C-alpha positions as CSV (number, residue, x, y, z in Angstrom):
1,M,0.1,0.0,0.0
2,T,1.3,3.5,-0.8
3,R,0.7,6.0,1.5
4,I,1.4,9.8,1.0
5,E,0.8,12.4,3.7
6,S,0.8,16.1,3.1
7,K,2.2,18.6,5.4
8,Q,0.1,19.5,8.3
9,V,-1.5,23.0,8.2
10,T,-3.3,25.4,10.6
11,I,-6.4,27.1,9.3
12,A,-7.9,30.0,10.8
13,K,-11.3,28.8,10.9
14,P,-13.4,26.3,13.0
15,A,-13.5,22.5,11.9
16,G,-17.3,22.8,11.1
17,E,-16.6,25.5,8.5
18,V,-13.6,23.7,7.0
19,Y,-15.6,20.4,7.0
20,S,-18.7,22.1,5.4
21,F,-16.6,23.8,2.7
22,L,-15.1,20.5,1.6
23,Q,-18.4,18.9,1.5
24,D,-19.0,20.4,-1.8
25,M,-16.4,19.4,-4.2
26,H,-17.2,22.6,-6.4
27,N,-14.8,24.3,-3.7
28,F,-12.2,21.9,-4.7
29,K,-11.2,23.4,-7.8
30,P,-9.7,26.6,-6.2
31,L,-7.5,24.3,-4.0
32,L,-5.7,23.0,-7.3
33,P,-2.9,24.3,-9.1
34,Q,-5.0,26.4,-11.9
35,D,-2.2,26.7,-14.4
36,R,-1.8,22.7,-14.2
37,I,-5.7,21.8,-14.2
38,N,-7.8,21.3,-17.4
39,D,-11.3,19.9,-18.3
40,W,-12.8,20.5,-14.9
41,T,-16.3,19.1,-14.5
42,C,-18.2,18.8,-11.0
43,D,-21.4,18.0,-9.7
44,G,-21.1,18.9,-6.2
45,Q,-20.8,15.2,-5.1
46,S,-17.6,14.5,-7.4
47,C,-15.3,16.0,-9.8
48,S,-13.0,15.3,-12.6
49,F,-10.0,17.1,-14.2
50,K,-6.9,16.5,-16.2
51,V,-3.7,17.5,-14.8
52,Q,-1.4,18.7,-17.7
53,G,1.2,15.8,-18.3
54,A,-0.7,13.4,-16.5
55,A,-4.0,11.9,-16.3
56,T,-7.6,12.6,-15.8
57,I,-8.4,12.3,-11.9
58,G,-11.9,11.6,-10.6
59,L,-12.7,12.2,-7.1
60,A,-15.9,11.8,-5.3
61,L,-17.1,12.3,-1.6
62,D,-17.6,9.1,0.3
63,G,-18.5,9.8,3.8
64,G,-16.5,10.8,7.0
65,T,-17.0,12.3,10.2
66,P,-18.6,15.8,10.6
67,N,-15.9,18.3,11.7
68,S,-13.1,15.8,11.9
69,L,-12.8,13.7,8.5
70,V,-13.7,14.0,5.0
71,R,-13.5,10.9,3.1
72,M,-13.1,10.7,-0.8
73,K,-12.3,8.2,-3.3
74,S,-11.3,7.9,-7.0
75,T,-13.9,7.6,-9.3
76,D,-13.6,5.6,-12.8
77,R,-12.1,8.4,-14.6
78,A,-9.1,7.7,-12.2
79,P,-6.0,5.6,-13.6
80,F,-5.8,3.6,-10.4
81,P,-8.0,3.0,-7.3
82,F,-7.2,5.5,-4.2
83,T,-8.8,7.1,-1.0
84,L,-7.9,10.5,-0.1
85,H,-9.0,11.4,3.4
86,V,-8.8,15.0,5.1
87,H,-8.1,14.9,8.8
88,L,-9.3,17.9,10.7
89,K,-8.8,18.9,14.3
90,E,-10.1,22.0,16.0
91,E,-8.1,23.7,18.5
92,G,-8.6,27.3,19.9
93,G,-10.9,28.1,16.9
94,S,-8.3,27.2,14.6
95,T,-8.2,23.7,12.5
96,H,-5.3,21.8,12.1
97,A,-5.7,19.9,8.9
98,Y,-3.5,17.5,6.7
99,Q,-4.6,14.6,3.9
100,V,-3.8,11.1,3.2
101,F,-3.8,9.3,0.2
102,E,-3.5,6.0,-0.1
103,A,-3.5,3.6,-3.2
104,E,-2.3,0.0,-4.4
105,L,0.5,0.9,-6.9
106,N,2.9,-1.2,-8.4
107,P,6.4,0.1,-7.9
108,I,7.0,1.7,-11.4
109,I,3.9,3.6,-11.1
110,K,4.5,4.6,-7.3
111,M,8.1,6.0,-8.5
112,M,6.4,8.1,-11.2
113,V,3.8,9.5,-9.0
114,E,4.7,9.9,-5.4
115,K,7.1,13.0,-6.0
116,P,4.1,14.9,-8.1
117,L,1.3,13.8,-5.6
118,K,3.3,14.9,-2.4
119,N,3.7,18.2,-4.2
120,L,-0.2,18.1,-5.3
121,F,-1.3,17.7,-1.6
122,D,0.9,20.1,0.1
123,H,-0.2,22.7,-2.4
124,I,-3.8,21.9,-1.7
125,A,-3.0,22.2,2.3
126,D,-1.5,25.8,1.6
127,K,-4.4,26.7,-0.3
128,M,-6.6,25.3,2.0
129,V,-4.8,28.3,4.5
130,A,-4.8,30.9,1.8
131,L,-8.6,30.5,1.1
132,H,-9.6,30.4,4.9
133,G,-7.1,33.0,6.2
């Protein structure tokens, strides 16, 4: 199992606000690197986008725990099955957040995607702070 964890960030909003924001997949677009994303589609519960120089990614909400965990999973538009969980923990009116990606990847695919995915998840973490700062 390949596991990639983003950096941990502190968002200057309560966990309930961050959780609600992430429950609408339309809000996922501004978290992505806009200069590298094309063909964005979204219905609120799932989204799909093409990463320049890479594959089309499909992502859908998959439950979770209010104010502490947002679960997402790949759709049939993704090149391989994966999960992406956003962990939230409120402390003093701010929220500590990080993402965990998990997938069964063969060693060659893992070698190709591990660093770009880590960079993507760190970018998303930074944008979560910027959008809620």
